[in-house]
Kinemage of the C-alpha trace (Angstrom):
@kinemage 1
@onewidth
@group {chain A} dominant
@subgroup {mainchain}
@vectorlist {calphas} color= white
{ca met a 1} P 90.837 98.680 87.727
{ca pro a 2} L 89.143 95.283 87.485
{ca leu a 3} L 90.899 92.190 86.537
{ca lys a 4} L 89.179 89.872 84.032
{ca leu a 5} L 90.194 86.171 83.966
{ca ser a 6} L 89.019 83.997 81.179
{ca leu a 7} L 89.077 80.368 82.363
{ca lys a 8} L 89.203 77.139 80.487
{ca pro a 9} L 87.041 74.313 81.700
{ca gly a 10} L 88.499 72.748 84.824
{ca glu a 11} L 91.264 75.377 85.133
{ca lys a 12} L 92.629 75.957 88.562
{ca phe a 13} L 93.953 79.138 90.078
{ca val a 14} L 94.904 80.569 93.376
{ca leu a 15} L 92.888 83.483 94.794
{ca asn a 16} L 94.204 84.993 97.962
{ca gly a 17} L 95.636 81.650 99.034
{ca ala a 18} L 92.516 79.566 98.162
{ca val a 19} L 92.676 77.074 95.345
{ca val a 20} L 89.666 77.548 93.091
{ca gln a 21} L 88.644 75.355 90.109
{ca asn a 22} L 86.504 76.466 87.203
{ca gly a 23} L 83.531 74.182 86.337
{ca asp a 24} L 83.055 72.202 83.180
{ca arg a 25} L 82.577 75.192 80.830
{ca arg a 26} L 84.676 78.151 79.877
{ca gly a 27} L 84.108 80.948 82.387
{ca thr a 28} L 85.004 84.554 83.123
{ca leu a 29} L 85.761 85.962 86.531
{ca ile a 30} L 86.033 89.697 87.131
{ca leu a 31} L 87.817 90.868 90.243
{ca gln a 32} L 86.810 94.297 91.293
{ca asn a 33} L 89.551 94.937 93.890
{ca lys a 34} L 93.158 94.014 94.492
{ca ala a 35} L 93.766 90.231 95.103
{ca ser a 36} L 96.613 87.838 94.603
{ca val a 37} L 95.620 85.654 91.650
{ca leu a 38} L 97.883 83.015 90.093
{ca arg a 39} L 96.883 80.555 87.262
{ca glu a 40} L 97.715 76.938 87.619
{ca lys a 41} L 100.362 77.175 84.902
{ca asp a 42} L 102.174 79.850 86.864
{ca ile a 43} L 102.167 77.858 90.136
{ca met a 44} L 105.463 76.161 90.822
{ca gln a 45} L 105.774 73.219 93.260
{ca pro a 46} L 108.926 73.220 95.495
{ca glu a 47} L 110.483 70.287 93.648
{ca glu a 48} L 110.195 72.199 90.433
{ca ala a 49} L 112.565 74.861 91.737
{ca asn a 50} L 115.541 72.934 90.311
{ca thr a 51} L 117.453 75.639 88.402
{ca pro a 52} L 118.961 78.938 89.514
{ca ala a 53} L 116.106 81.052 87.925
{ca arg a 54} L 113.415 78.792 89.216
{ca arg a 55} L 114.991 79.036 92.690
{ca ile a 56} L 114.334 82.808 92.511
{ca tyr a 57} L 110.843 82.309 91.172
{ca phe a 58} L 109.621 80.024 93.850
{ca pro a 59} L 110.212 82.445 96.916
{ca val a 60} L 108.947 85.398 94.845
{ca met a 61} L 105.826 83.388 94.138
{ca met a 62} L 105.510 82.679 97.779
{ca met a 63} L 105.825 86.297 98.627
{ca tyr a 64} L 103.107 87.101 96.176
{ca leu a 65} L 100.659 84.327 97.387
{ca asp a 66} L 101.471 84.946 101.161
{ca glu a 67} L 102.151 88.655 101.304
{ca ala a 68} L 101.619 88.760 105.115
{ca asn a 69} L 104.660 86.524 105.421
{ca ala a 70} L 106.770 87.844 102.598
{ca gln a 71} L 109.611 88.693 104.787
{ca lys a 72} L 109.839 84.931 105.630
{ca tyr a 73} L 110.742 84.280 101.931
{ca tyr a 74} L 112.859 87.405 101.314
{ca asp a 75} L 116.218 86.017 102.507
{ca glu a 76} L 115.961 83.005 100.213
{ca met a 77} L 115.052 85.097 97.161
{ca ala a 78} L 117.853 87.590 97.917
{ca arg a 79} L 120.414 84.800 98.158
{ca arg a 80} L 119.275 83.069 94.966
{ca leu a 81} L 119.168 86.369 93.103
{ca thr a 82} L 122.695 87.174 94.205
{ca glu a 83} L 123.904 83.798 93.009
{ca phe a 84} L 122.192 84.219 89.731
{ca met a 85} L 123.623 87.643 89.141
{ca thr a 86} L 127.175 86.488 89.901
{ca ala a 87} L 126.799 83.716 87.350
{ca thr a 88} L 125.754 85.834 84.397
{ca arg a 89} L 127.501 88.545 82.476
{ca asn a 90} L 124.595 89.422 80.236
{ca pro a 91} L 123.864 93.155 80.740
{ca asn a 92} L 120.193 92.882 79.771
{ca val a 93} L 119.674 90.004 82.233
{ca leu a 94} L 121.537 91.954 84.949
{ca thr a 95} L 119.244 94.903 84.429
{ca glu a 96} L 116.213 92.634 84.778
{ca cys a 97} L 117.589 91.340 88.002
{ca val a 98} L 118.004 94.894 89.342
{ca asn a 99} L 114.414 95.634 88.238
{ca leu a 100} L 113.180 92.497 89.993
{ca ser a 101} L 114.759 93.662 93.199
{ca lys a 102} L 113.214 97.105 92.920
{ca his a 103} L 109.749 95.534 92.505
{ca ile a 104} L 110.391 93.309 95.608
{ca leu a 105} L 111.382 96.332 97.573
{ca glu a 106} L 108.185 98.047 96.512
{ca asn a 107} L 106.009 94.942 97.354
{ca glu a 108} L 105.103 94.619 93.655
{ca tyr a 109} L 105.467 90.881 93.737
{ca tyr a 110} L 103.410 90.132 90.598
{ca lys a 111} L 105.659 92.376 88.476
{ca ala a 112} L 108.683 90.612 90.113
{ca leu a 113} L 107.201 87.275 89.005
{ca met a 114} L 106.883 88.393 85.415
{ca ile a 115} L 110.545 89.343 85.454
{ca cys a 116} L 111.332 85.947 87.014
{ca arg a 117} L 109.584 84.332 83.972
{ca lys a 118} L 111.961 86.237 81.659
{ca leu a 119} L 114.952 84.932 83.708
{ca ile a 120} L 113.617 81.434 83.302
{ca asp a 121} L 113.209 81.794 79.661
{ca tyr a 122} L 116.730 83.125 79.397
{ca glu a 123} L 118.082 80.326 81.447
{ca asp a 124} L 116.233 77.721 79.303
{ca glu a 125} L 117.668 79.353 76.104
{ca val a 126} L 121.180 79.250 77.434
{ca leu a 127} L 120.947 75.766 78.823
{ca gly a 128} L 119.176 74.657 75.666
{ca asn a 129} L 122.110 76.140 73.619
{ca val a 130} L 124.693 74.465 75.757
{ca thr a 131} L 123.026 71.094 75.611
{ca ser a 132} L 122.521 71.155 71.833
{ca ser a 133} L 126.140 72.153 71.258
{ca val a 134} L 127.618 69.098 73.173
{ca pro a 135} L 128.381 66.365 70.650
{ca ala a 136} L 126.576 63.070 71.102
{ca gly a 137} L 128.587 60.020 72.064
{ca gly a 138} L 131.088 61.743 74.387
{ca ala a 139} L 134.799 62.441 73.723
{ca glu a 140} L 136.567 61.187 70.636
{ca gly a 141} L 139.537 58.993 71.334
């Protein structure tokens, strides 16, 4: 089934490891066969992997973009996923982690990336709630 990408002017994406940039107008790209495609907004730089969920996303992203060397990134992903799973008690999040692992084992890296996005959203929500509940100005005394 073809994949249709609608691109904004100047939008970048990775296509089978090559960085491609759209021209100065909106464009449409139709891929007729299987390819690894990741939009600029979904590409994470190593320094952005600075939270537990993002530390899972980064090696999964690398597995997707560099499928030939996926095993090279697997151990890091497995270690980070285990750490994340031991730190949460949310049953829905744990189910997503198990599903992520299944997709990895089936070489369905894009599907695993979409689950990673959910984990990042969950983490942002939890961390956001924690930060907003801390009173400003420190301890009373």
